[in-house]
C-alpha positions in Angstrom: 6.3 -1.7 33.2 7.7 -1.3 36.7 7.7 2.2 38.2 11.5 2.8 38.2 11.0 6.1 40.0 10.8 4.4 43.4 13.6 5.6 45.5 14.8 2.2 46.5 14.5 -0.9 44.2 15.5 -4.4 45.3 15.8 -7.4 42.9 16.0 -11.0 44.2 17.0 -13.9 41.9 16.0 -17.3 43.3 15.9 -20.8 41.9 12.6 -22.3 43.0 9.4 -21.2 44.7 10.0 -21.2 48.5 13.7 -20.3 48.3 12.9 -16.7 48.5 10.8 -17.0 51.6 13.2 -19.2 53.4 16.3 -17.0 52.8 14.9 -13.5 52.5 11.2 -13.5 53.3 11.5 -11.0 56.3 13.8 -8.8 54.3 11.3 -8.6 51.4 8.4 -7.8 53.7 10.5 -5.1 55.6 11.5 -3.3 52.5 8.0 -3.5 51.0 6.6 -2.0 54.2 9.2 0.8 54.0 8.1 1.7 50.4 10.8 0.1 48.4 10.0 -1.6 45.1 10.7 -5.3 45.5 11.0 -7.6 42.5 11.3 -11.3 42.7 12.6 -13.4 39.7 12.2 -17.2 40.2 14.2 -19.2 37.7 12.1 -22.5 37.7 8.7 -23.7 38.9 10.3 -26.4 41.1 8.8 -29.3 39.2 11.2 -31.8 40.8 10.5 -30.8 44.4 9.9 -33.4 47.1 6.2 -33.3 48.1 5.4 -33.3 51.8 1.6 -33.4 51.5 0.0 -36.7 50.7 -3.0 -35.0 48.9 -0.6 -33.5 46.4 1.5 -36.7 45.9 0.0 -37.2 42.4 1.6 -34.0 41.2 5.1 -35.5 41.4 7.2 -35.4 38.3 7.0 -39.2 37.9 3.2 -39.1 38.1 1.1 -36.2 36.8 4.0 -33.8 36.6 1.8 -30.9 37.7 3.8 -29.8 40.8 5.2 -26.8 39.0 1.7 -25.4 38.3 0.7 -25.9 41.9 3.9 -24.2 43.1 3.1 -21.2 41.0 0.0 -20.8 43.2 1.9 -21.4 46.4 4.4 -18.7 45.4 1.7 -16.2 44.5 0.0 -16.8 47.9 3.3 -16.4 49.7 4.1 -13.1 47.9 0.7 -11.8 48.8 1.5 -12.5 52.5 4.8 -10.6 52.2 3.3 -7.8 50.2 5.4 -8.4 47.1 3.4 -7.5 44.0 6.1 -7.8 41.4 7.1 -11.5 41.0 8.1 -13.1 37.7 9.5 -16.3 36.3 12.7 -16.0 34.4 11.8 -15.9 30.7 8.2 -16.7 31.6 6.7 -19.5 33.7 7.9 -22.9 32.6 10.7 -21.8 30.3 13.4 -23.4 32.5 12.7 -26.7 34.3 13.8 -27.6 37.8 17.0 -29.6 37.5 16.6 -31.8 40.6 19.5 -32.5 42.9 23.0 -32.7 41.7 23.9 -36.0 40.0 20.3 -37.1 39.2 19.1 -37.9 35.7 17.0 -34.7 35.8 20.3 -32.7 35.4 20.6 -34.1 31.9 17.1 -32.9 30.7 17.8 -30.4 27.9 15.0 -28.3 29.3 16.5 -28.1 32.8 17.8 -24.8 34.1 21.2 -26.5 34.7 21.5 -27.2 31.0 20.3 -23.7 29.9 22.5 -21.6 27.8 24.0 -19.1 30.2 23.9 -16.1 27.8 20.3 -16.8 26.9 19.2 -17.1 30.5 21.2 -14.0 31.5 19.7 -12.1 28.7 16.2 -12.9 30.1 17.3 -11.4 33.3 19.0 -8.4 31.7 15.6 -7.3 30.4 14.2 -7.3 33.9 17.2 -5.4 35.3 17.0 -2.7 32.7 13.2 -2.4 33.3 13.3 -2.4 37.1 16.6 -0.6 37.5 17.4 -2.0 40.9 20.2 -0.6 43.0 20.5 -3.8 45.0 20.4 -7.5 43.9 20.2 -10.6 46.2 21.0 -14.1 45.1 23.1 -17.1 46.1 26.8 -17.6 46.5 28.8 -19.5 43.9 28.1 -22.8 45.6 24.4 -22.1 45.6 24.2 -22.2 49.3 24.4 -26.0 49.5 25.3 -27.2 46.0 21.9 -27.4 44.3 22.5 -27.1 40.6 19.7 -24.6 40.1 21.0 -22.4 42.9 24.5 -22.5 41.3 23.0 -21.6 37.9 20.9 -18.8 39.4 24.1 -17.4 40.9 25.8 -17.6 37.5 22.9 -16.0 35.6 22.6 -13.2 38.1 26.3 -12.5 38.1 26.5 -12.5 34.3 23.3 -10.5 33.8 24.6 -7.8 36.3 27.6 -7.3 34.1 25.7 -7.4 30.8 23.0 -5.0 32.0 25.6 -2.4 32.5 27.3 -2.8 29.1 26.3 0.0 26.7 26.7 -2.2 23.6 24.7 -5.2 24.9 21.3 -5.5 23.1 20.1 -1.9 23.1 16.6 -3.3 22.4 16.4 -4.4 26.0 16.6 -0.9 27.3 19.1 1.6 28.6 22.2 0.2 30.4 21.9 -0.1 34.2 24.6 -0.6 36.8 23.6 -2.4 40.0 25.4 -0.8 43.0 25.4 -3.7 45.5 25.1 -7.5 45.1 24.5 -9.7 48.1 24.7 -13.4 48.6 22.4 -15.0 51.1 24.1 -16.8 54.1 23.5 -18.6 57.4 26.2 -17.8 59.9 27.4 -20.8 62.0 26.7 -19.0 65.2 23.0 -18.5 64.2 22.7 -22.2 63.3 24.4 -23.3 66.4 22.1 -21.1 68.6 19.1 -22.7 66.9 20.3 -26.2 67.4 20.9 -25.6 71.1 17.5 -24.0 71.5 15.8 -27.0 70.0 17.8 -29.3 72.3 16.8 -27.2 75.3 13.2 -27.6 74.2 13.5 -31.3 74.2 13.7 -31.8 70.5 15.7 -34.7 69.1 16.0 -35.2 65.4 18.4 -35.3 62.5 19.0 -31.6 62.6 19.7 -31.4 66.3 22.4 -34.1 65.9 24.3 -32.0 63.3 27.4 -29.9 63.8 27.2 -26.5 62.1 30.7 -27.0 60.9 29.4 -30.0 58.8 26.5 -28.1 57.2 27.2 -26.9 53.7 25.0 -23.9 54.0 26.5 -22.6 57.2 29.3 -20.1 56.8 31.9 -18.7 59.2 30.6 -15.5 60.9 33.6 -13.5 59.7 32.4 -13.7 56.1 29.0 -12.2 57.0 28.8 -8.5 56.1 25.1 -7.7 56.6 22.3 -8.6 59.0 18.8 -7.4 58.3 16.9 -7.1 61.5 13.3 -7.5 60.5 11.9 -9.1 63.6 8.6 -7.3 63.1 8.1 -9.4 60.0 9.1 -12.8 61.4 5.5 -13.9 61.7 4.8 -12.8 58.1 7.7 -14.9 57.0 6.4 -17.9 58.8 2.9 -17.4 57.3 4.5 -17.2 53.9 6.4 -20.3 54.5 3.2 -22.1 55.4 1.8 -21.2 51.9 4.6 -23.3 50.4 3.0 -26.3 52.0 4.1 -29.0 49.5 7.7 -28.1 50.3 8.1 -26.8 53.9 7.0 -28.2 57.2 7.5 -25.5 59.8 7.3 -28.0 62.6 10.4 -30.0 61.7 14.1 -29.6 61.5 15.5 -26.1 61.0 12.2 -24.4 60.8 11.1 -25.7 64.2 13.2 -22.8 65.4 10.1 -20.8 65.0 8.4 -22.6 67.9 11.3 -21.9 70.2 12.9 -18.6 69.3 10.0 -17.1 67.4 10.3 -14.0 65.2 13.6 -13.1 66.8 15.2 -15.9 64.7 13.0 -15.9 61.7 13.0 -12.1 61.4 16.8 -11.8 61.1 18.4 -12.6 57.8 22.1 -12.6 56.8 24.0 -11.7 53.7 27.5 -11.4 52.2 28.3 -8.3 50.2 29.8 -9.6 46.9 29.9 -6.3 45.0 29.8 -2.7 46.2 31.0 -0.9 49.3 30.0 -1.8 52.9 28.4 1.1 54.6 26.9 2.0 58.0 24.8 1.9 60.1 26.3 -1.2 61.7 25.1 -3.4 64.5 27.2 -4.5 67.5 29.0 -7.2 65.4 30.0 -4.6 62.7 27.5 -5.9 60.2 25.5 -3.6 58.0 21.9 -3.2 58.9 20.6 -1.8 55.6 21.0 -3.3 52.1 20.8 0.2 50.6 23.4 1.7 52.9 25.7 3.9 50.9 23.6 3.7 47.7 
């Protein structure tokens, strides 16, 4: 059982191993260091992920289909780097399978997370919410950031479970009702993405990412919808180290993550969110964005 007496308790709901580190790794490390209880729930083991390391190519779903087992190890190692000791898979490791990208045959697999019964999956999360009793929950927006079916489903499950966990009549055997005070959706503001692209160009980089316009990137959102910026620059290097633990999925030398070589922890240590439920509260930075997820709680 989790120690629910911790003053601040943060729950993150992510789709696959590595999503948590990319979107909120510095945030997690910061709050752990400040004494908050941080719980990560990962909905699938990422069995359908694209493998970037030749030595692990045999683990692919169309070969040995052992990538999920390996990504469990990568996730555990990444969480060790960030200091997160409470990380779980929704319903237990392997209950929900990675659904692959939208429109692929993997979406039709009855074991895929995309095809999971929403009430059943949400009930799995309700048990965690009522045990951990977090004041704050982080997940994706209703588009899943960029339209991945598992991200969309994680959003749905987190949203439904938040409501069910607070309902007095919903499955008393799962524990006492608990109301989450604030729900945030991860986000990348266009100004941040544009700054990164320009920095890469200035450093002489030329690749698919540097040719993109932030207005055309599905995960980039207008700055005016951002409500919260967590300034965790001191944990930017820890985030990069955790990303390297997800070696089958992330190359920190290419594309977006090459930002680390040019702007360093200043970029990788600042993470952005949209407040979806709850009240915005100070302190605020110079853009009027919250600087603490627990502000007003």
